[in-house]
DONUDREN-490612 format. One record per residue (C-alpha): residue in three letters; x, y, z. Coordinates in nm, 3 decimals. Layout:
REM residues N
(pt ALA, (X, Y, Z))
...
***
This chain:
REM residues 326
(pt UNK, (2.001, 0.897, 0.979))
(pt UNK, (2.008, 0.638, 1.264))
(pt UNK, (1.955, 0.307, 1.026))
(pt UNK, (1.847, 0.128, 1.401))
(pt UNK, (1.541, 0.323, 1.419))
(pt UNK, (1.442, 0.179, 1.093))
(pt UNK, (1.359, -0.193, 1.285))
(pt UNK, (1.282, -0.022, 1.608))
(pt UNK, (0.892, -0.101, 1.666))
(pt UNK, (0.830, 0.175, 1.956))
(pt UNK, (0.884, 0.414, 1.673))
(pt UNK, (0.545, 0.521, 1.494))
(pt UNK, (0.571, 0.353, 1.155))
(pt UNK, (0.504, 0.772, 1.032))
(pt UNK, (0.771, 0.885, 1.205))
(pt UNK, (1.032, 0.625, 1.078))
(pt UNK, (0.866, 0.691, 0.696))
(pt UNK, (0.877, 1.032, 0.752))
(pt UNK, (1.273, 1.007, 0.843))
(pt UNK, (1.357, 0.778, 0.542))
(pt UNK, (1.170, 1.021, 0.311))
(pt UNK, (1.362, 1.303, 0.411))
(pt UNK, (1.692, 1.158, 0.394))
(pt UNK, (1.598, 1.033, 0.051))
(pt UNK, (1.489, 1.393, -0.067))
(pt UNK, (1.790, 1.505, 0.064))
(pt UNK, (2.071, 1.218, -0.091))
(pt UNK, (1.864, 1.051, -0.385))
(pt UNK, (1.852, 1.321, -0.661))
(pt UNK, (1.637, 1.107, -0.926))
(pt UNK, (1.378, 1.050, -0.653))
(pt UNK, (1.377, 1.413, -0.532))
(pt UNK, (1.293, 1.502, -0.904))
(pt UNK, (1.068, 1.244, -0.925))
(pt UNK, (0.885, 1.380, -0.630))
(pt UNK, (0.894, 1.738, -0.712))
(pt UNK, (0.647, 1.650, -0.984))
(pt UNK, (0.391, 1.540, -0.742))
(pt UNK, (0.503, 1.874, -0.521))
(pt UNK, (0.664, 1.665, -0.241))
(pt UNK, (0.958, 1.862, -0.106))
(pt UNK, (0.945, 1.769, 0.250))
(pt UNK, (0.887, 1.483, 0.485))
(pt UNK, (0.552, 1.567, 0.608))
(pt UNK, (0.311, 1.352, 0.434))
(pt UNK, (0.141, 1.031, 0.510))
(pt UNK, (0.228, 0.710, 0.368))
(pt UNK, (-0.026, 0.690, 0.141))
(pt UNK, (0.058, 1.015, -0.011))
(pt UNK, (0.437, 0.958, -0.090))
(pt UNK, (0.491, 0.900, -0.452))
(pt UNK, (0.565, 0.576, -0.541))
(pt UNK, (0.845, 0.554, -0.795))
(pt UNK, (0.764, 0.242, -1.068))
(pt UNK, (0.996, -0.052, -1.031))
(pt UNK, (1.100, -0.064, -1.371))
(pt UNK, (1.363, 0.231, -1.253))
(pt UNK, (1.558, -0.073, -1.142))
(pt UNK, (1.573, -0.181, -1.499))
(pt UNK, (1.682, 0.208, -1.623))
(pt UNK, (1.913, 0.305, -1.351))
(pt UNK, (2.129, 0.242, -1.040))
(pt UNK, (1.933, 0.368, -0.750))
(pt UNK, (2.171, 0.449, -0.496))
(pt UNK, (2.180, 0.724, -0.264))
(pt UNK, (2.479, 0.995, -0.280))
(pt UNK, (2.781, 0.928, -0.115))
(pt UNK, (2.741, 0.538, -0.088))
(pt UNK, (2.893, 0.230, -0.266))
(pt UNK, (2.763, -0.142, -0.309))
(pt UNK, (2.907, -0.387, -0.141))
(pt UNK, (2.674, -0.656, -0.389))
(pt UNK, (2.491, -0.616, -0.672))
(pt UNK, (2.120, -0.831, -0.684))
(pt UNK, (1.987, -0.913, -1.050))
(pt UNK, (1.691, -1.021, -1.127))
(pt UNK, (1.656, -1.322, -1.379))
(pt UNK, (1.493, -1.195, -1.604))
(pt UNK, (1.315, -1.380, -1.944))
(pt UNK, (1.449, -1.353, -2.292))
(pt UNK, (1.653, -1.033, -2.402))
(pt UNK, (1.478, -0.814, -2.151))
(pt UNK, (1.670, -0.585, -1.948))
(pt UNK, (1.749, -0.703, -1.617))
(pt UNK, (1.672, -0.499, -1.292))
(pt UNK, (1.969, -0.456, -1.082))
(pt UNK, (1.925, -0.353, -0.671))
(pt UNK, (2.262, -0.209, -0.514))
(pt UNK, (2.319, -0.340, -0.211))
(pt UNK, (2.547, -0.074, 0.029))
(pt UNK, (2.514, -0.245, 0.382))
(pt UNK, (2.505, -0.641, 0.387))
(pt UNK, (2.455, -0.607, 0.774))
(pt UNK, (2.133, -0.399, 0.703))
(pt UNK, (1.997, -0.673, 0.450))
(pt UNK, (2.116, -0.963, 0.762))
(pt UNK, (1.907, -0.777, 0.964))
(pt UNK, (1.577, -0.723, 0.752))
(pt UNK, (1.626, -1.095, 0.620))
(pt UNK, (1.665, -1.228, 1.011))
(pt UNK, (1.391, -1.041, 1.162))
(pt UNK, (1.117, -1.097, 0.948))
(pt UNK, (1.198, -1.516, 0.885))
(pt UNK, (1.254, -1.617, 1.284))
(pt UNK, (0.983, -1.417, 1.366))
(pt UNK, (0.774, -1.679, 1.224))
(pt UNK, (1.035, -2.020, 1.207))
(pt UNK, (1.222, -2.025, 1.512))
(pt UNK, (1.613, -2.072, 1.480))
(pt UNK, (1.640, -2.328, 1.740))
(pt UNK, (1.356, -2.556, 1.591))
(pt UNK, (1.441, -2.576, 1.203))
(pt UNK, (1.711, -2.643, 1.005))
(pt UNK, (1.679, -2.548, 0.595))
(pt UNK, (1.691, -2.794, 0.319))
(pt UNK, (1.682, -2.568, 0.034))
(pt UNK, (1.601, -2.686, -0.357))
(pt UNK, (1.647, -2.409, -0.597))
(pt UNK, (1.694, -2.498, -0.960))
(pt UNK, (1.716, -2.216, -1.151))
(pt UNK, (1.897, -2.012, -0.901))
(pt UNK, (2.157, -2.219, -0.763))
(pt UNK, (2.404, -2.106, -1.033))
(pt UNK, (2.314, -1.712, -1.050))
(pt UNK, (2.565, -1.556, -0.813))
(pt UNK, (2.376, -1.235, -0.842))
(pt UNK, (2.028, -1.403, -0.699))
(pt UNK, (1.908, -1.202, -0.405))
(pt UNK, (1.687, -1.547, -0.301))
(pt UNK, (2.019, -1.799, -0.305))
(pt UNK, (2.227, -1.519, -0.138))
(pt UNK, (1.910, -1.472, 0.139))
(pt UNK, (1.929, -1.905, 0.142))
(pt UNK, (2.320, -1.876, 0.203))
(pt UNK, (2.249, -1.640, 0.516))
(pt UNK, (2.036, -1.849, 0.673))
(pt UNK, (2.199, -2.161, 0.590))
(pt UNK, (2.535, -2.011, 0.786))
(pt UNK, (2.302, -1.939, 1.104))
(pt UNK, (2.218, -2.285, 1.192))
(pt UNK, (2.473, -2.393, 1.474))
(pt UNK, (2.402, -2.755, 1.430))
(pt UNK, (2.598, -2.729, 1.082))
(pt UNK, (2.265, -2.932, 0.905))
(pt UNK, (2.113, -2.659, 0.713))
(pt UNK, (2.212, -2.649, 0.320))
(pt UNK, (2.137, -2.660, -0.013))
(pt UNK, (2.018, -3.002, -0.168))
(pt UNK, (2.206, -3.135, -0.483))
(pt UNK, (1.980, -3.069, -0.765))
(pt UNK, (1.844, -3.331, -0.973))
(pt UNK, (1.840, -3.545, -0.657))
(pt UNK, (1.552, -3.651, -0.466))
(pt UNK, (1.544, -3.639, -0.079))
(pt UNK, (1.628, -3.942, 0.101))
(pt UNK, (1.506, -4.024, 0.437))
(pt UNK, (1.860, -4.041, 0.543))
(pt UNK, (1.916, -3.718, 0.528))
(pt UNK, (1.550, -3.624, 0.682))
(pt UNK, (1.716, -3.881, 0.950))
(pt UNK, (2.004, -3.643, 1.014))
(pt UNK, (1.781, -3.355, 1.113))
(pt UNK, (1.531, -3.471, 1.345))
(pt UNK, (1.824, -3.723, 1.520))
(pt UNK, (1.980, -3.342, 1.642))
(pt UNK, (1.651, -3.297, 1.790))
(pt UNK, (1.570, -3.046, 1.497))
(pt UNK, (1.253, -3.001, 1.242))
(pt UNK, (1.280, -2.995, 0.846))
(pt UNK, (1.259, -2.679, 0.677))
(pt UNK, (1.204, -2.763, 0.319))
(pt UNK, (1.239, -2.388, 0.140))
(pt UNK, (1.244, -2.430, -0.248))
(pt UNK, (1.143, -2.268, -0.565))
(pt UNK, (0.756, -2.389, -0.620))
(pt UNK, (0.817, -2.566, -0.963))
(pt UNK, (1.161, -2.761, -0.803))
(pt UNK, (0.965, -2.868, -0.514))
(pt UNK, (0.718, -3.063, -0.765))
(pt UNK, (1.052, -3.184, -0.937))
(pt UNK, (1.138, -3.333, -0.581))
(pt UNK, (0.835, -3.486, -0.542))
(pt UNK, (0.870, -3.681, -0.906))
(pt UNK, (1.200, -3.766, -0.859))
(pt UNK, (1.056, -3.993, -0.551))
(pt UNK, (1.192, -3.778, -0.260))
(pt UNK, (1.073, -3.958, 0.118))
(pt UNK, (0.795, -3.854, 0.303))
(pt UNK, (0.893, -3.537, 0.546))
(pt UNK, (0.858, -3.598, 0.875))
(pt UNK, (0.594, -3.482, 1.164))
(pt UNK, (0.687, -3.158, 1.269))
(pt UNK, (0.855, -3.016, 0.934))
(pt UNK, (0.727, -2.762, 0.750))
(pt UNK, (0.777, -2.646, 0.373))
(pt UNK, (0.825, -2.274, 0.221))
(pt UNK, (0.711, -2.223, -0.151))
(pt UNK, (0.906, -1.916, -0.334))
(pt UNK, (0.827, -1.829, -0.712))
(pt UNK, (0.995, -1.997, -0.999))
(pt UNK, (0.898, -2.182, -1.307))
(pt UNK, (1.207, -2.206, -1.462))
(pt UNK, (1.258, -2.617, -1.432))
(pt UNK, (0.890, -2.711, -1.504))
(pt UNK, (0.737, -2.796, -1.822))
(pt UNK, (0.334, -2.685, -1.745))
(pt UNK, (0.151, -2.421, -1.559))
(pt UNK, (-0.033, -2.482, -1.229))
(pt UNK, (-0.279, -2.341, -1.016))
(pt UNK, (-0.187, -2.251, -0.684))
(pt UNK, (-0.420, -2.467, -0.501))
(pt UNK, (-0.295, -2.784, -0.721))
(pt UNK, (0.078, -2.671, -0.652))
(pt UNK, (-0.035, -2.713, -0.274))
(pt UNK, (-0.214, -3.040, -0.290))
(pt UNK, (0.093, -3.180, -0.487))
(pt UNK, (0.320, -3.073, -0.212))
(pt UNK, (0.062, -3.197, 0.075))
(pt UNK, (0.029, -3.511, -0.124))
(pt UNK, (0.404, -3.577, -0.208))
(pt UNK, (0.557, -3.499, 0.106))
(pt UNK, (0.272, -3.620, 0.312))
(pt UNK, (0.250, -3.251, 0.505))
(pt UNK, (-0.049, -3.097, 0.662))
(pt UNK, (-0.164, -2.798, 0.467))
(pt UNK, (-0.112, -2.542, 0.740))
(pt UNK, (0.242, -2.635, 0.715))
(pt UNK, (0.283, -2.558, 0.379))
(pt UNK, (0.396, -2.185, 0.371))
(pt UNK, (0.478, -1.904, 0.106))
(pt UNK, (0.729, -1.629, 0.038))
(pt UNK, (0.717, -1.317, -0.154))
(pt UNK, (1.036, -1.136, -0.254))
(pt UNK, (1.208, -0.955, -0.533))
(pt UNK, (1.567, -0.818, -0.586))
(pt UNK, (1.456, -0.438, -0.553))
(pt UNK, (1.349, -0.491, -0.245))
(pt UNK, (1.516, -0.583, 0.122))
(pt UNK, (1.253, -0.748, 0.310))
(pt UNK, (1.112, -1.055, 0.226))
(pt UNK, (0.692, -1.145, 0.360))
(pt UNK, (0.556, -1.471, 0.431))
(pt UNK, (0.197, -1.664, 0.371))
(pt UNK, (0.140, -1.910, 0.685))
(pt UNK, (-0.033, -2.194, 0.572))
(pt UNK, (-0.248, -2.044, 0.306))
(pt UNK, (-0.206, -1.716, 0.065))
(pt UNK, (-0.235, -1.421, 0.280))
(pt UNK, (0.087, -1.253, 0.320))
(pt UNK, (0.169, -1.045, 0.605))
(pt UNK, (0.413, -0.746, 0.600))
(pt UNK, (0.739, -0.673, 0.851))
(pt UNK, (0.662, -0.386, 1.105))
(pt UNK, (0.901, -0.143, 0.898))
(pt UNK, (0.712, -0.242, 0.575))
(pt UNK, (0.367, -0.055, 0.431))
(pt UNK, (0.191, -0.212, 0.160))
(pt UNK, (-0.124, -0.115, -0.045))
(pt UNK, (-0.319, -0.181, -0.343))
(pt UNK, (-0.321, 0.098, -0.612))
(pt UNK, (-0.556, 0.174, -0.862))
(pt UNK, (-0.392, 0.059, -1.203))
(pt UNK, (-0.507, 0.363, -1.431))
(pt UNK, (-0.413, 0.589, -1.135))
(pt UNK, (-0.150, 0.497, -0.904))
(pt UNK, (-0.201, 0.762, -0.650))
(pt UNK, (-0.533, 0.623, -0.555))
(pt UNK, (-0.582, 0.339, -0.309))
(pt UNK, (-0.829, 0.006, -0.398))
(pt UNK, (-1.076, -0.088, -0.145))
(pt UNK, (-1.018, -0.394, 0.045))
(pt UNK, (-1.144, -0.691, -0.204))
(pt UNK, (-1.073, -0.476, -0.524))
(pt UNK, (-0.752, -0.599, -0.766))
(pt UNK, (-0.485, -0.329, -0.826))
(pt UNK, (-0.114, -0.311, -0.851))
(pt UNK, (0.043, -0.392, -0.531))
(pt UNK, (0.282, -0.079, -0.358))
(pt UNK, (0.564, -0.132, -0.118))
(pt UNK, (0.739, 0.093, 0.133))
(pt UNK, (1.013, -0.099, 0.204))
(pt UNK, (1.250, 0.121, 0.495))
(pt UNK, (1.524, -0.137, 0.443))
(pt UNK, (1.554, 0.022, 0.106))
(pt UNK, (1.672, 0.329, 0.273))
(pt UNK, (2.000, 0.349, 0.046))
(pt UNK, (1.836, 0.268, -0.292))
(pt UNK, (1.446, 0.351, -0.294))
(pt UNK, (1.183, 0.242, -0.040))
(pt UNK, (0.873, 0.356, -0.248))
(pt UNK, (0.783, 0.111, -0.511))
(pt UNK, (0.510, 0.058, -0.723))
(pt UNK, (0.553, -0.285, -0.873))
(pt UNK, (0.444, -0.461, -1.143))
(pt UNK, (0.230, -0.732, -0.951))
(pt UNK, (-0.131, -0.786, -0.938))
(pt UNK, (-0.297, -0.827, -0.573))
(pt UNK, (-0.567, -0.769, -0.348))
(pt UNK, (-0.549, -0.630, 0.044))
(pt UNK, (-0.824, -0.788, 0.293))
(pt UNK, (-0.985, -0.577, 0.593))
(pt UNK, (-0.689, -0.700, 0.825))
(pt UNK, (-0.422, -0.558, 0.607))
(pt UNK, (-0.307, -0.907, 0.463))
(pt UNK, (-0.226, -0.942, 0.092))
(pt UNK, (-0.254, -1.164, -0.194))
(pt UNK, (-0.043, -1.188, -0.464))
(pt UNK, (-0.241, -1.261, -0.804))
(pt UNK, (0.030, -1.277, -1.078))
(pt UNK, (0.173, -1.012, -1.308))
(pt UNK, (0.002, -0.718, -1.464))
(pt UNK, (0.181, -0.742, -1.763))
(pt UNK, (0.182, -1.059, -1.858))
(pt UNK, (0.412, -1.001, -2.129))
(pt UNK, (0.656, -0.891, -1.916))
(pt UNK, (0.654, -1.191, -1.659))
(pt UNK, (0.940, -1.183, -1.383))
(pt UNK, (1.024, -1.114, -1.013))
(pt UNK, (0.658, -1.253, -0.857))
(pt UNK, (0.523, -1.577, -0.635))
(pt UNK, (0.391, -1.861, -0.792))
(pt UNK, (0.345, -1.853, -1.177))
(pt UNK, (0.622, -1.578, -1.188))
(pt UNK, (0.983, -1.575, -1.110))
(pt UNK, (1.138, -1.493, -0.806))
(pt UNK, (1.429, -1.325, -0.834))
***
């Protein structure tokens, strides 16, 4: 199939989805067997009716279409002795395109330089978050973007180096790592800065609500609440989601999000009703695009969604905020 069509918003989403579903039924034996249980053996179904593979399959199988070999493999962080999910990436150019199109839709490449702070991830060569940040850092034409040194506060001179070049600071970090930076005595961020927090409780010592987190970031870095954003991603997905100035995430145009009933994942929840977050990520064309996550969420009337935590609290991994982002 023509991969470029996945990112062509001029093509109706249902048409793009049908092409990807047809490709999966032809080239992904595991998904084909799964779909046939639901009577699906062709691509003429609407997105809401496509069978969704439980995300735990990424812990049990190498999800890969026939005829493809992985360039890299991402693994979830995991907790304790649990089996880690693994996502075999066969086309890093496709992953880069998914990263860039959605990230730069919200954060202009020419306006921002990234300071990344990722305790608990930086020493993990299989982290999708670190890979993504490395790629975005490499795109900075001024060479100002970089990973911050762990355990050290942000110095004013580091911020001045960016603003003197006419760019704004974009501090991108694991949620509780950002609080560590504040406790270390980091300098206030200059006007025009933004913060993106992603999940991660690896370095912190207590639980905290999202409201408290945002208040700490606002006060600690002297930044308006509308400039505090969130990112939601996981190693099993090629695409990311951003909540701009609040808690409601939007989606890329090549992704479909729904919330499903826990006891019947084929049934959609109504707006405002809590359930499991379901994702159709067409950028996952070479692994599996049709996924039922283990994350609890809710949608609004506009199609935006909030992430409320893990459905199974005994298997905490891969979610935004109080749960680790892989």
